[in-house]
C-alpha distance (Angstrom), angle and dihedral (degrees) to the residues before:
residue distance angle dihedral
M1 . . .
A2 3.79 . .
E3 3.78 115.1 .
R4 3.79 115.4 -108.8
P5 3.81 109.3 -115.2
S6 3.79 111.5 -107.9
S7 3.79 117.6 -114.1
P8 3.81 117.2 -110.5
P9 3.79 116.5 -98.4
P10 3.81 116.0 -96.8
P11 3.81 116.3 -94.6
R12 3.80 115.5 -89.9
L13 3.78 130.7 -145.9
V14 3.80 89.4 -104.1
D15 3.82 88.4 57.8
V16 3.80 90.4 53.4
A17 3.80 91.2 49.1
K18 3.80 91.9 49.9
A19 3.81 93.6 47.2
A20 3.80 91.7 47.2
G21 3.80 93.7 46.2
V22 3.81 94.6 -123.8
S23 3.78 136.3 113.8
L24 3.79 121.8 -88.2
A25 3.82 90.6 -112.1
T26 3.81 91.9 51.6
A27 3.81 91.5 49.5
S28 3.81 90.4 50.3
R29 3.82 93.3 49.4
A30 3.80 92.0 46.4
L31 3.80 93.6 52.3
T32 3.82 95.3 45.2
G33 3.80 95.9 46.1
S34 3.81 92.7 -117.4
S35 3.80 123.1 156.5
G36 3.79 123.9 -99.7
V37 3.81 97.3 63.1
S38 3.80 124.5 93.6
A39 3.80 119.0 -121.3
E40 3.82 90.6 -114.5
V41 3.81 94.1 52.8
A42 3.81 92.0 44.2
A43 3.81 91.3 51.6
H44 3.82 90.6 48.3
V45 3.81 92.9 50.6
R46 3.81 92.2 47.6
A47 3.81 90.5 50.1
V48 3.80 91.2 51.0
A49 3.80 91.6 46.9
S50 3.80 89.3 53.5
Q51 3.80 92.0 48.3
V52 3.81 94.3 52.0
G53 3.82 92.7 42.2
Y54 3.79 96.7 -116.9
V55 3.83 115.6 173.9
P56 3.85 115.8 -168.8
N57 3.79 115.3 -120.6
S58 3.80 100.1 -132.3
H59 3.81 92.2 -177.9
A60 3.78 91.7 56.1
R61 3.79 90.2 45.7
A62 3.80 91.0 54.3
L63 3.81 92.2 47.7
A64 3.78 89.3 51.4
G65 3.77 90.2 56.2
G66 3.79 94.6 -111.2
Q67 3.79 125.9 142.6
A68 3.80 113.2 -66.3
S69 3.80 115.0 -108.0
M70 3.81 94.1 -137.3
V71 3.80 124.7 91.3
G72 3.79 122.7 -164.8
L73 3.81 119.0 -139.6
V74 3.81 116.6 -168.8
V75 3.82 116.3 -170.7
H76 3.79 133.3 176.1
D77 3.81 97.4 -125.3
V78 3.81 127.1 2.9
G79 3.82 89.2 -161.0
D80 3.81 93.0 59.7
P81 3.85 110.4 95.0
Y82 3.81 89.4 -142.3
F83 3.79 90.3 65.7
G84 3.79 91.3 39.3
E85 3.80 89.8 60.5
I86 3.80 92.0 46.0
A87 3.81 90.0 49.5
R88 3.79 89.6 51.1
G89 3.80 89.5 56.6
V90 3.80 91.9 48.6
L91 3.81 92.6 47.2
R92 3.79 93.6 48.8
E93 3.78 89.5 53.7
T94 3.81 94.9 45.0
D95 3.81 89.5 50.8
R96 3.78 90.9 50.1
R97 3.79 92.0 50.4
G98 3.79 97.6 41.7
Y99 3.82 98.0 -108.7
L100 3.78 132.8 128.7
A101 3.81 123.6 -133.9
L102 3.79 126.6 -140.1
I103 3.83 109.8 -158.0
S104 3.80 126.9 -161.0
Q105 3.81 135.7 162.0
T106 3.80 136.3 -137.1
E107 3.84 104.5 -166.5
R108 3.83 86.7 -132.7
D109 3.80 92.9 -64.5
P110 3.83 112.8 136.6
R111 3.81 90.4 -155.1
A112 3.80 89.6 56.8
E113 3.81 89.9 47.1
L114 3.79 90.5 54.9
A115 3.81 90.7 47.5
R116 3.83 91.8 50.9
I117 3.80 92.3 51.8
R118 3.79 90.8 49.6
A119 3.79 91.4 48.0
L120 3.80 91.0 51.9
R121 3.80 89.9 50.7
A122 3.79 90.2 50.0
H123 3.82 87.7 56.0
R124 3.83 89.7 50.5
V125 3.80 93.7 -111.5
T126 3.79 104.4 154.5
S127 3.85 100.9 176.5
I128 3.81 113.9 68.2
V129 3.81 132.7 175.1
L130 3.81 117.7 -163.7
A131 3.81 109.2 -159.6
G132 3.77 118.0 -167.8
S133 3.76 143.6 51.3
G134 3.75 124.2 -44.4
Y135 3.78 121.6 -133.3
V136 3.80 125.2 -93.6
E137 3.80 94.6 -132.7
P138 3.84 108.6 65.3
G139 3.80 91.1 -149.3
T140 3.81 89.6 65.2
E141 3.80 88.2 67.4
A142 3.81 97.2 39.3
D143 3.82 95.1 105.4
I144 3.80 91.1 42.5
A145 3.81 90.2 50.7
A146 3.81 90.5 51.3
E147 3.81 90.9 50.4
V148 3.79 91.6 47.8
R149 3.82 90.6 51.5
S150 3.79 88.2 51.3
V151 3.81 90.1 51.8
T152 3.80 93.4 51.0
A153 3.82 93.2 42.5
A154 3.81 87.7 57.7
G155 3.81 91.0 52.5
G156 3.79 98.3 -95.0
R157 3.79 127.0 128.9
V158 3.81 132.5 -132.0
A159 3.81 129.8 -175.4
V160 3.80 128.7 178.8
I161 3.79 137.0 -152.2
G162 3.81 109.8 -144.8
R163 3.79 134.6 25.0
H164 3.80 110.9 -52.3
H165 3.79 136.4 164.1
L166 3.80 89.1 -122.8
P167 3.83 127.8 119.2
V168 3.82 95.5 -127.7
D169 3.81 140.8 98.0
A170 3.79 113.1 -71.8
V171 3.79 142.1 -165.2
L172 3.81 106.0 -147.8
P173 3.83 118.7 -156.4
D174 3.80 115.0 -140.4
N175 3.80 92.2 -112.4
A176 3.80 103.2 147.5
A177 3.80 96.6 42.1
G178 3.81 91.5 44.3
A179 3.79 92.1 51.8
A180 3.81 90.7 48.7
A181 3.81 90.1 53.1
L182 3.81 90.3 50.3
M183 3.80 92.1 51.1
R184 3.80 92.1 48.1
H185 3.81 89.1 52.4
L186 3.81 92.4 54.1
L187 3.80 93.5 43.9
G188 3.79 88.9 49.2
L189 3.80 89.5 56.2
G190 3.80 88.2 55.6
H191 3.82 102.0 -101.4
R192 3.79 115.7 151.2
R193 3.82 102.0 154.9
L194 3.80 101.0 67.1
G195 3.78 133.1 158.4
V196 3.81 130.9 -164.9
I197 3.80 131.1 -144.2
G198 3.78 115.2 -164.3
G199 3.77 143.1 171.6
P200 3.81 129.8 -108.1
E201 3.80 110.8 -28.4
N202 3.82 93.4 -136.0
L203 3.83 93.1 67.7
T204 3.81 121.8 98.6
T205 3.82 89.3 -143.3
V206 3.80 90.0 61.8
E207 3.80 91.5 45.0
D208 3.81 92.9 50.1
R209 3.80 95.5 46.7
L210 3.79 92.0 47.4
A211 3.81 88.9 49.4
G212 3.80 90.5 55.0
L213 3.80 92.7 49.7
R214 3.79 91.0 46.6
T215 3.81 93.3 49.4
A216 3.80 94.7 51.8
Y217 3.80 92.2 44.0
G218 3.79 91.2 51.4
E219 3.80 93.3 45.5
A220 3.80 87.9 57.4
G221 3.79 89.0 58.0
F222 3.81 99.5 -103.4
D223 3.80 131.2 127.8
W224 3.82 111.6 -113.0
R225 3.79 90.5 -154.8
A226 3.81 87.5 74.4
V227 3.83 91.3 63.3
P228 3.83 113.2 91.5
V229 3.80 116.5 -141.2
A230 3.82 124.0 -161.6
S231 3.81 119.6 -168.6
G232 3.79 127.6 -150.8
D233 3.78 143.7 137.8
F234 3.81 116.7 -47.2
T235 3.83 88.6 -113.2
R236 3.79 140.1 96.5
E237 3.79 89.8 -101.9
G238 3.79 91.4 47.7
G239 3.79 90.1 51.0
A240 3.80 93.3 51.0
A241 3.80 92.4 48.5
A242 3.82 93.1 47.1
T243 3.81 91.3 47.7
A244 3.79 90.8 51.5
R245 3.82 90.9 54.3
L246 3.79 92.2 43.7
M247 3.81 97.5 49.1
R248 3.80 95.2 42.2
A249 3.78 90.2 54.0
H250 3.83 94.3 39.8
P251 3.83 108.6 24.8
R252 3.82 94.1 167.7
L253 3.82 95.6 64.1
T254 3.80 112.9 128.2
A255 3.82 98.2 -166.0
V256 3.80 137.5 33.2
V257 3.80 119.6 -160.3
A258 3.81 115.4 -159.8
L259 3.80 119.1 -161.4
N260 3.80 92.0 -138.7
D261 3.80 135.7 20.3
P262 3.83 99.4 -110.8
M263 3.82 88.6 57.1
A264 3.81 89.2 47.9
V265 3.81 90.0 53.1
G266 3.81 88.2 51.7
A267 3.80 89.5 50.3
L268 3.81 91.1 51.3
S269 3.79 90.8 50.1
W270 3.80 94.5 50.1
L271 3.80 94.5 45.5
L272 3.79 94.5 48.6
N273 3.80 92.3 46.0
A274 3.81 88.4 50.1
G275 3.80 89.9 55.5
R276 3.80 95.6 -106.9
R277 3.79 115.0 141.0
V278 3.80 116.9 -129.7
P279 2.99 119.3 -121.2
D280 3.83 98.1 -5.2
E281 3.80 93.0 67.9
V282 3.80 104.1 12.1
S283 3.80 128.2 18.4
V284 3.81 119.8 -146.7
A285 3.81 126.9 -157.8
G286 3.80 131.1 -178.6
F287 3.78 140.1 -172.8
D288 3.86 135.5 -120.5
D289 3.84 101.4 28.0
V290 3.80 96.5 -121.7
P291 3.84 113.4 -173.9
P292 3.85 96.4 -96.2
A293 3.84 90.3 57.7
R294 3.79 91.3 81.1
D295 3.82 94.9 44.6
V296 3.82 102.2 53.4
Y297 3.80 120.0 89.4
P298 2.88 116.5 -82.2
P299 3.81 93.6 21.0
L300 3.79 112.9 -119.1
T301 3.76 128.8 -100.7
T302 3.80 102.6 -141.2
I303 3.78 147.5 146.5
R304 3.78 113.7 -92.8
L305 3.79 118.0 -139.7
P306 3.85 120.7 -172.2
M307 3.80 93.1 -115.7
V308 3.81 98.4 165.0
A309 3.80 90.3 48.1
M310 3.81 89.5 48.4
G311 3.80 89.4 58.0
R312 3.79 91.8 48.7
Q313 3.80 92.0 48.3
A314 3.80 93.1 50.4
L315 3.79 91.6 49.5
D316 3.80 90.4 48.9
L317 3.81 91.1 51.2
V318 3.79 94.5 48.9
L319 3.81 91.8 51.2
R320 3.80 94.3 48.7
P321 3.81 121.8 91.3
P322 3.83 110.8 -95.3
A323 3.78 119.4 -89.6
T324 3.80 127.2 -138.1
R325 3.82 89.6 -105.7
P326 3.81 129.3 22.4
R327 3.80 111.2 -86.0
R328 3.80 123.6 -128.7
R329 3.81 124.9 -151.7
R330 3.80 111.4 -170.2
T331 3.79 119.9 -160.8
G332 3.76 129.4 -145.9
H333 3.80 126.7 -129.3
E334 3.79 137.7 -143.5
L335 3.79 129.3 -151.1
V336 3.82 107.3 -132.4
V337 3.80 111.0 -163.8
R338 3.80 115.5 -157.8
A339 3.79 136.2 158.5
S340 3.82 99.3 -73.5
T341 3.81 92.9 82.1
A342 3.81 129.5 58.6
A343 3.79 139.7 141.8
P344 3.80 113.8 -58.3
P345 3.82 119.8 -101.2
T346 3.79 113.3 -84.0
H347 3.81 96.5 -134.7
């Protein structure tokens, strides 16, 4: 029987470098997303690597002491579309750079967040993105801050999305300014009897969005103390429950502002089931502009944050060499007006 011809060996990094016309070191930096290579050269090397069928040997890279090819992403709630969009941005960027992402959730428990960071370290993951709000009381994050300092002291990198009391690079959503724009929209429609439903009071995201609402309300000459606020879980169920408490205590409200879109969807559900017409009797507004916001009925007026871009930016920060001082990337926001808000009833 004739011997079956052996298959050719898989392409090596040196083959990529030769085909791309660059040095071995340049090819390595281009394929790992390291600094020192222009965007044009990096794109050229990646294109050549794809053409020749090169697959990085992450095990060999780790043995050689190079940067690990795994990135850790820690989110508050994988079921929340806000974090789903952020994860999509992170995953697109890891795919582009040849990394893999390990995703875990904390359910907004700082003890779980600390445990996830330690677990990632135990698995030798040295690049970590924490996506989600920080905590209002700095002491709540004291143990997390100590762990993060330990990560960076050992040569690892951490970046966060949201306002945290942590000495690391951060992507900062435009929470306060977005909330102020939302309040100005409702006041411009003529609403004066407004109520707010928000998430856990210990989160900086809640604090910042409430601050934006309060600022715009005060600038219009009104007393914020007249605005009732009901807290609940940052979920559809939490929004429905908070709306029930709010409307039963204040049945003459003409607008409900939810501090995220899932809560706004819960508010819509409760109001419609209670026989209240939206927006003819009560307007509802949300925050974030997650994909379901445009599909509910009526579609939600909300503040759009660039969630996918936020994920990409955080991943870019965590893969960059450290700076002298923590870097800050601030996002913009956009008021998206849909059918869930209108002028209040005249009677």
